[in-house]
C-alpha positions as CSV (number, residue, x, y, z in Angstrom):
1,M,27.1,7.5,19.6
2,T,28.3,4.2,18.2
3,V,27.8,2.3,14.9
4,T,27.6,-1.4,15.6
5,T,25.8,-4.6,15.1
6,F,22.4,-4.8,16.9
7,A,21.9,-7.0,20.0
8,D,20.0,-10.2,19.6
9,G,16.8,-8.7,21.0
10,T,16.8,-5.7,18.7
11,E,17.7,-7.9,15.7
12,A,14.7,-10.1,16.5
13,R,12.4,-7.1,16.6
14,F,13.7,-5.9,13.2
15,S,13.4,-9.3,11.6
16,V,9.6,-9.2,12.2
17,A,9.3,-5.8,10.6
18,R,11.5,-6.7,7.7
19,Q,8.8,-9.0,6.3
20,V,6.8,-5.9,5.5
21,A,9.9,-3.7,4.8
22,D,11.0,-6.2,2.1
23,A,7.7,-5.6,0.3
24,V,8.5,-1.8,0.4
25,L,12.1,-2.5,-0.7
26,F,11.0,-4.5,-3.8
27,E,7.8,-2.7,-4.6
28,G,7.5,-2.6,-8.4
29,Y,11.0,-4.2,-8.7
30,V,9.9,-6.1,-11.8
31,L,6.3,-6.0,-13.1
32,Y,4.2,-8.6,-14.9
33,P,4.9,-10.0,-17.5
34,Y,8.3,-10.0,-15.8
35,R,10.3,-9.4,-19.0
36,A,12.8,-6.6,-19.6
37,S,11.2,-6.0,-23.0
38,A,7.8,-5.1,-21.5
39,A,7.1,-1.4,-21.8
40,K,6.3,-1.0,-18.1
41,N,9.6,-2.5,-17.1
42,R,11.6,0.2,-18.9
43,L,11.0,2.9,-16.3
44,R,12.3,1.2,-13.2
45,W,11.7,2.0,-9.5
46,Q,9.1,4.6,-8.6
47,F,9.2,4.7,-4.8
48,G,11.8,6.1,-2.4
49,V,14.4,7.0,-5.0
50,L,17.0,9.4,-3.5
51,V,19.0,10.7,-6.4
52,P,22.4,12.5,-6.3
53,P,22.0,16.1,-5.4
54,G,23.7,17.2,-8.6
55,W,20.9,15.6,-10.7
56,G,17.9,16.0,-8.3
57,A,17.8,19.7,-8.6
58,D,16.6,19.4,-12.2
59,S,14.1,16.5,-11.6
60,E,10.9,15.7,-9.7
61,E,12.8,13.3,-7.5
62,H,14.6,14.2,-4.3
63,D,18.0,13.7,-2.7
64,F,16.6,13.3,0.9
65,Q,13.9,11.9,3.2
66,H,12.8,13.7,6.3
67,T,11.0,11.8,9.1
68,E,9.6,13.3,12.3
69,C,7.6,11.2,14.9
70,L,7.0,11.2,18.6
71,M,8.5,8.8,21.2
72,E,8.3,8.3,24.9
73,P,11.8,6.8,25.8
74,R,12.5,5.6,29.3
75,A,15.6,6.7,31.1
76,G,18.8,5.3,29.5
77,A,17.0,4.2,26.4
78,T,18.9,3.4,23.2
79,L,17.6,4.0,19.7
80,A,18.5,1.5,16.9
81,V,18.1,2.7,13.3
82,E,18.4,0.6,10.2
83,L,18.5,2.4,6.8
84,R,17.7,0.0,3.9
85,F,17.9,0.6,0.2
86,L,18.7,-1.0,-3.1
87,H,22.0,-0.2,-4.9
88,A,21.4,-0.6,-8.7
89,Q,24.0,-2.7,-10.5
90,R,24.1,-2.5,-14.2
91,R,24.3,-5.9,-15.9
92,T,25.6,-6.2,-19.5
93,V,25.6,-9.4,-21.6
94,Q,28.7,-10.4,-23.5
95,R,29.3,-13.1,-26.0
96,S,32.6,-15.1,-26.4
97,R,34.6,-14.3,-29.5
98,P,36.7,-16.9,-31.3
99,D,39.9,-14.9,-30.3
100,G,39.1,-15.4,-26.7
101,G,37.7,-11.9,-26.1
102,F,34.1,-10.8,-25.4
103,E,31.7,-8.4,-27.1
104,D,28.5,-6.8,-25.8
105,V,25.3,-8.3,-27.3
106,P,21.6,-7.4,-26.7
107,E,20.7,-11.0,-25.8
108,L,22.2,-14.4,-25.2
109,H,20.0,-17.5,-25.7
110,L,20.3,-20.4,-23.3
111,E,18.2,-23.5,-23.2
112,D,15.9,-22.3,-20.4
113,R,16.3,-18.5,-20.6
114,V,17.3,-15.5,-22.6
115,L,19.8,-13.3,-20.9
116,V,19.5,-9.5,-21.6
117,P,21.0,-6.3,-20.2
118,W,19.2,-5.3,-17.0
119,D,19.6,-3.3,-13.8
120,E,19.6,-5.6,-10.7
121,G,19.0,-4.3,-7.2
122,T,21.4,-5.4,-4.4
123,E,20.1,-4.8,-0.8
124,E,22.2,-2.4,1.3
125,R,21.9,-1.6,5.0
126,E,23.3,1.0,7.3
127,E,22.9,0.4,11.0
128,V,23.1,3.1,13.7
129,L,22.9,2.5,17.5
130,A,22.7,5.7,19.6
131,P,21.7,6.5,23.2
132,V,18.6,8.7,23.2
133,D,20.4,11.3,25.4
134,E,23.0,11.8,22.7
135,L,20.3,12.8,20.1
136,I,19.3,15.9,22.0
137,G,20.6,19.1,20.5
138,D,22.7,18.7,17.4
139,G,22.2,15.0,17.4
140,V,24.4,12.6,15.6
141,T,25.5,12.3,12.0
142,V,26.6,9.0,10.4
143,P,28.1,9.2,6.9
144,F,28.4,6.1,4.8
145,T,29.8,5.0,1.4
146,R,29.4,2.1,-0.9
147,P,32.3,1.7,-3.2
148,A,32.2,1.1,-7.0
149,R,32.7,-2.5,-8.0
150,E,32.7,-4.8,-11.0
151,E,32.0,-8.5,-11.1
152,T,31.9,-11.1,-13.9
153,E,29.9,-14.3,-14.1
154,P,30.7,-16.9,-16.8
155,V,27.8,-18.2,-18.9
156,L,28.1,-21.8,-19.9
157,D,26.0,-24.1,-22.1
158,T,24.5,-27.4,-20.9
159,D,27.9,-29.2,-21.7
160,G,29.9,-26.7,-19.7
161,R,31.3,-24.8,-22.8
162,P,31.7,-21.1,-22.4
163,L,29.1,-19.0,-24.3
164,G,29.9,-15.6,-22.8
165,R,29.6,-13.8,-19.5
166,L,27.6,-11.3,-17.5
167,V,29.4,-8.1,-16.3
168,R,27.9,-6.3,-13.3
169,R,29.0,-2.8,-12.4
170,C,28.1,-0.7,-9.4
171,E,28.9,3.0,-9.1
172,E,30.1,4.5,-5.9
173,I,27.4,6.1,-3.8
174,S,27.6,8.0,-0.5
175,G,25.0,9.3,2.0
176,V,24.4,10.4,5.5
177,V,22.0,9.6,8.3
178,R,21.2,12.4,10.7
179,L,19.3,11.8,13.9
180,S,18.2,14.3,16.5
181,A,15.6,14.7,19.2
182,R,14.0,17.4,21.4
183,E,11.7,17.3,24.3
184,L,8.2,18.8,24.0
185,D,6.5,20.9,26.6
186,G,3.6,19.2,28.4
187,P,2.7,16.9,31.3
188,Y,4.3,13.9,29.7
189,R,7.9,13.2,28.7
190,V,7.5,13.1,25.0
191,M,10.3,13.7,22.5
192,Q,10.1,14.6,18.8
193,L,12.5,12.4,16.9
194,T,13.9,13.6,13.5
195,A,15.6,11.2,11.1
196,V,17.0,12.5,7.8
197,V,18.5,10.4,5.1
198,E,20.5,12.2,2.3
199,N,22.2,11.1,-0.8
200,T,25.5,13.0,-0.9
201,T,27.1,11.3,-3.9
202,P,29.4,13.9,-5.6
203,W,28.2,13.2,-9.2
204,S,26.8,15.6,-11.7
205,P,25.5,14.9,-15.1
206,P,27.4,16.2,-18.1
207,D,26.5,19.7,-19.4
208,D,25.4,18.4,-22.7
209,G,22.2,17.1,-21.1
210,T,22.7,13.5,-22.4
211,A,22.5,11.9,-18.9
212,G,19.0,11.3,-17.7
213,R,17.4,9.3,-15.0
214,H,19.0,6.1,-16.4
215,A,22.4,7.6,-15.6
216,A,21.4,8.7,-12.1
217,L,19.9,5.4,-10.9
218,P,23.2,3.6,-10.3
219,R,24.2,6.5,-8.0
220,S,20.9,6.6,-6.2
221,L,19.5,5.1,-3.0
222,V,16.5,3.2,-4.4
223,A,13.4,2.3,-2.3
224,A,15.1,3.9,0.7
225,H,13.3,3.4,4.1
226,V,14.1,3.4,7.8
227,L,13.4,1.1,10.7
228,M,13.7,2.6,14.2
229,C,13.5,0.7,17.4
230,L,13.6,1.7,21.1
231,D,15.0,-0.8,23.6
232,A,13.1,0.9,26.4
233,G,10.0,3.0,25.7
234,S,7.5,3.4,22.9
235,F,6.5,5.5,19.9
236,L,3.2,7.2,19.4
237,S,1.0,6.4,16.4
238,M,1.1,9.2,13.8
239,T,-2.2,8.1,12.3
240,D,-4.2,7.5,15.5
241,P,-2.5,9.4,18.3
242,P,-4.0,9.9,21.7
243,E,-6.1,13.1,22.1
244,W,-3.4,14.9,24.1
245,A,-0.8,14.4,21.4
246,K,-2.7,15.3,18.3
247,G,-1.4,18.9,18.3
248,A,2.2,17.7,18.5
249,V,1.6,15.1,15.8
250,A,0.2,17.7,13.5
251,S,3.3,19.8,13.9
252,C,5.6,17.0,12.7
253,R,7.1,17.4,9.2
254,N,7.4,14.3,7.1
255,L,8.8,14.8,3.6
256,H,8.9,12.0,1.0
257,T,8.2,9.4,3.7
258,W,5.6,8.5,6.4
259,P,6.2,6.7,9.7
260,V,3.9,4.0,11.1
261,L,4.1,1.6,14.0
262,A,5.5,-1.8,12.8
263,G,5.9,-5.2,14.2
264,E,3.4,-7.2,16.1
265,P,0.0,-5.5,16.9
266,G,-0.1,-4.3,20.5
267,R,3.6,-3.2,20.6
268,A,4.8,0.3,19.9
269,D,8.6,0.1,20.2
270,L,9.2,-0.1,16.4
271,V,8.6,2.4,13.6
272,L,8.8,1.9,9.8
273,S,9.3,5.1,7.9
274,S,8.3,4.3,4.4
275,P,8.0,6.1,1.0
276,I,4.7,4.2,0.6
277,I,1.9,5.3,3.0
278,L,0.9,2.3,5.1
279,E,-1.3,1.8,8.1
280,D,-0.1,1.0,11.6
281,H,1.2,-2.6,12.0
282,P,1.1,-3.5,8.3
283,A,1.4,-7.2,7.7
284,I,1.8,-9.7,4.8
285,A,-1.3,-11.6,4.1
286,P,-0.9,-15.2,5.4
287,E,-2.4,-16.5,2.1
288,S,0.5,-14.9,0.1
289,P,2.6,-17.7,-1.4
290,G,5.6,-15.6,-2.0
291,A,6.9,-12.3,-3.4
292,L,5.4,-11.3,-6.8
293,Y,6.9,-7.8,-6.8
294,D,3.9,-6.3,-8.6
295,A,1.7,-5.2,-5.7
296,T,-0.6,-3.2,-7.9
297,E,-2.2,-6.4,-9.0
298,I,-4.1,-9.1,-7.1
299,D,-2.0,-12.2,-6.2
300,E,-4.5,-14.6,-7.7
301,I,-4.7,-12.8,-11.0
302,L,-0.9,-12.5,-11.2
303,A,-0.4,-16.2,-10.4
304,L,-2.9,-17.2,-13.1
305,R,-1.6,-14.9,-15.7
306,T,2.0,-15.8,-15.0
307,A,1.3,-19.5,-15.3
308,A,-0.4,-18.8,-18.7
309,L,2.7,-17.1,-20.3
310,T,4.1,-18.9,-23.3
311,D,7.3,-20.9,-23.0
312,Q,9.2,-18.2,-24.9
313,E,7.9,-15.5,-22.6
314,K,8.9,-17.5,-19.5
315,R,12.4,-18.0,-21.0
316,E,12.7,-14.2,-21.3
317,A,11.4,-13.6,-17.8
318,R,13.9,-16.1,-16.3
319,G,16.7,-14.4,-18.1
320,T,15.6,-10.9,-17.0
321,D,16.2,-11.3,-13.3
322,D,16.6,-14.1,-10.7
323,R,13.6,-12.8,-8.8
324,A,11.5,-12.8,-12.0
325,A,12.7,-16.4,-12.5
326,A,11.5,-17.3,-9.0
327,V,8.1,-15.9,-9.8
328,I,7.8,-18.1,-12.9
329,E,8.8,-21.2,-10.9
330,L,6.3,-20.2,-8.1
331,A,3.4,-19.8,-10.5
332,D,4.3,-23.1,-12.4
333,S,4.6,-25.1,-9.2
334,M,1.8,-23.6,-7.1
335,P,-0.5,-26.4,-5.8
336,P,-4.3,-26.0,-6.4
337,E,-5.0,-25.6,-2.7
338,V,-2.5,-22.7,-2.4
339,L,-4.1,-21.0,-5.5
340,E,-7.5,-21.5,-4.0
341,R,-6.5,-19.6,-0.8
342,L,-5.7,-16.6,-3.0
343,H,-9.3,-16.3,-4.1
344,G,-10.1,-14.2,-1.0
345,A,-10.3,-14.1,2.8
346,V,-12.6,-12.3,5.2
347,R,-10.9,-10.8,8.3
348,S,-13.3,-8.1,9.3
349,L,-16.0,-10.4,10.7
350,R,-15.9,-11.5,14.3
351,D,-18.1,-14.0,16.2
352,V,-20.7,-12.1,18.3
353,T,-22.9,-15.0,19.0
354,G,-22.9,-17.1,22.1
355,P,-25.1,-19.4,24.2
356,E,-28.5,-17.9,25.0
357,P,-29.0,-16.9,28.6
358,S,-31.2,-19.2,30.6
359,P,-34.6,-17.6,31.3
360,A,-35.5,-16.6,34.8
361,P,-37.8,-19.2,36.4
362,S,-40.5,-16.6,37.1
363,A,-40.7,-15.1,33.6
364,P,-40.8,-16.4,30.0
365,L,-38.0,-15.8,27.6
366,Q,-38.7,-12.8,25.4
367,A,-37.0,-11.3,22.4
368,A,-35.5,-7.8,22.9
369,P,-37.6,-5.2,21.2
370,A,-36.3,-3.9,17.8
371,M,-35.2,-0.3,17.5
372,P,-37.9,1.8,15.8
373,D,-37.3,3.0,12.3
374,P,-37.7,6.8,11.9
375,Y,-39.6,6.3,8.7
376,G,-42.1,3.7,10.1
377,V,-40.5,0.7,8.2
378,E,-40.3,-2.6,10.1
379,P,-36.8,-4.0,10.1
380,P,-36.4,-7.4,8.5
381,Q,-36.1,-10.4,10.9
382,T,-34.1,-12.5,8.4
383,P,-30.4,-12.0,7.8
384,W,-29.6,-10.0,4.6
385,W,-27.7,-12.8,3.1
386,D,-30.6,-15.2,3.3
387,P,-32.7,-15.2,0.0
388,A,-35.8,-15.3,2.2
389,S,-35.0,-11.7,3.4
390,D,-36.4,-10.3,0.1
391,A,-39.8,-12.0,0.6
392,G,-41.1,-9.2,2.9
393,F,-40.3,-6.3,0.5
394,D,-42.3,-5.1,-2.5
395,P,-40.7,-1.9,-4.0
396,A,-43.9,-1.2,-6.0
397,H,-46.2,-1.2,-3.0
398,D,-44.0,-0.4,0.1
399,R,-44.6,2.9,1.8
400,V,-42.4,5.3,3.8
401,V,-43.6,8.1,6.1
402,V,-42.0,11.5,5.4
403,D,-43.2,14.7,7.3
404,G,-46.3,12.7,8.4
405,R,-47.2,11.7,4.9
406,S,-47.1,8.2,3.5
407,L,-45.1,8.0,0.3
408,G,-44.9,5.2,-2.3
409,A,-44.9,4.5,-6.0
410,G,-46.8,7.3,-7.8
411,S,-46.3,9.9,-5.0
412,R,-45.0,13.4,-5.9
413,V,-42.1,14.9,-4.0
414,L,-39.9,18.0,-4.0
415,L,-36.2,17.2,-4.2
416,R,-34.0,18.8,-1.6
417,P,-30.5,17.2,-2.1
418,G,-27.5,18.5,-0.2
419,L,-28.3,17.6,3.4
420,R,-26.0,14.6,3.2
421,R,-24.8,13.9,-0.3
422,T,-22.1,15.8,-2.2
423,D,-22.9,14.7,-5.7
424,A,-22.8,17.9,-7.9
425,Q,-25.3,16.4,-10.3
426,D,-27.9,16.0,-7.6
427,L,-27.4,19.6,-6.6
428,F,-28.7,20.7,-10.0
429,L,-32.1,19.1,-9.1
430,Q,-32.6,21.3,-6.0
431,G,-36.2,22.3,-5.9
432,R,-37.3,20.1,-8.8
433,S,-40.5,18.0,-8.5
434,A,-40.3,14.3,-9.0
435,R,-42.4,11.2,-9.0
436,V,-41.6,8.2,-6.7
437,E,-41.2,5.0,-8.8
438,A,-40.3,2.6,-6.0
439,V,-39.4,2.3,-2.3
440,L,-36.2,0.3,-1.9
441,H,-34.3,-1.2,1.1
442,D,-30.6,-2.0,1.3
443,V,-28.8,-4.6,3.3
444,D,-28.0,-2.0,6.0
445,G,-31.7,-1.3,6.6
446,Q,-31.6,2.1,4.9
447,V,-34.6,3.3,2.8
448,H,-34.1,4.8,-0.7
449,L,-36.7,6.4,-3.0
450,A,-36.3,5.7,-6.7
451,V,-37.6,8.7,-8.6
452,T,-38.0,10.2,-12.1
453,V,-37.8,14.0,-12.5
454,E,-41.0,15.6,-13.8
455,G,-40.5,17.2,-17.1
456,D,-37.6,14.9,-18.0
457,P,-38.1,13.9,-21.6
458,G,-36.3,10.6,-20.9
459,A,-38.5,9.6,-18.0
460,D,-40.3,6.9,-20.0
461,I,-37.0,5.3,-21.1
462,R,-35.8,5.4,-17.5
463,R,-38.9,3.5,-16.4
464,E,-38.5,0.9,-19.1
465,Q,-34.8,0.3,-18.2
466,G,-35.2,0.6,-14.5
467,R,-32.6,3.4,-14.3
468,F,-33.8,5.9,-11.7
469,L,-32.3,8.6,-9.5
470,Y,-32.1,7.7,-5.8
471,F,-32.7,9.9,-2.8
472,Q,-33.1,9.2,0.9
473,P,-36.4,10.2,2.7
474,D,-34.8,13.2,4.4
475,E,-33.9,14.6,1.0
476,V,-37.5,15.0,-0.2
477,S,-40.6,16.8,0.8
478,P,-44.1,15.5,0.0
479,L,-46.2,17.3,-2.7
480,E,-49.9,17.0,-3.5
481,D,-50.5,14.4,-6.1
482,A,-51.5,15.7,-9.5
């Protein structure tokens, strides 16, 4: 086993996956309105936080991640692994004193920003390169350490005069990456790969209980996730495995993380094991103008709301973090055509039309017969999105055939919910009689009966407001009209 810099080919493969991995790394890094004073920015970092083992025992967070997935390596294959995480560095703000010294202050006002104390995140990587054959058995163990450090940055006014300084401190952290593999029984050469990341920082909170999560974060691996790449071979999808591998996939243990295929669709040589559950081959939307760090919101809404912040709020955001300042500049400088692209995109539709086939010389061109509807309702010939498609429907007079009986508005039915639906409220109506108020059709061609329950004291109000209960034809039985 060796620890080294990746070859150009592997590095290129990782660079593609890092576009998504960066979104994982900075998920929730700073939330709208991007100010340190905002209540939701006071509890930082929610995903993939590996705390020191001395503190994690008394918390709901963990000191390790455990990933298992399946791979089909070729002979002589090498596995490249990249652990990525944020190392929290605590930033304090100090003001210059007349005697030449400095004193801590809660804020320092500049012309374009207000500097405040804040925890910044610096990106860290640990790279491991190991032949797959060396992973069999006990595997390989790679410890790593990031030393404590302190840096200062002078703060000057517009004329270059010193106003104070920023002091950034990082605590020492240590961890370990453990990799192992074993061959599975079966007709194919499949191996189960195990990747464990642990925080081994030898720190414990004081016995007086004064050190909480705030004290543990600088000694934690924040937003930890792993990229794994085979130079020869492939991984199996954990969310959509082939039929023969479903049993082996089900036996894999994944704790505090989940592996998915990453990189370009159609390739399976790269896996992203993330604390956020993703689908295979996740990708950044091409319309996205840049990182907004608050993925729980819609980009369009975030951009509009950020642009609408007051000048004072923007000054506070710029002073909170350089990444927050970049979001402010992005929102303020976004061209209208870029903002318009954020309004939405349709990717699920595909073109299924084409030139009509030429009719045979001996026979006229005929339309294919429509599939019969089980309830005797003719399917519409006009697309659902065309307003003319409603012209052929009349809920008050349309009929539907159920058990050989034609039902429409005014017909009595016996309710039999539960064949398809799981609504507990509907199950209370089992065996109740009801009156059909309308026969409705949705855009998928399904038929629905709008009904009011007989004996319901609010039935008249429901009719006036058009608020009915809805059942499908196979959930009712005809009754004799009263």
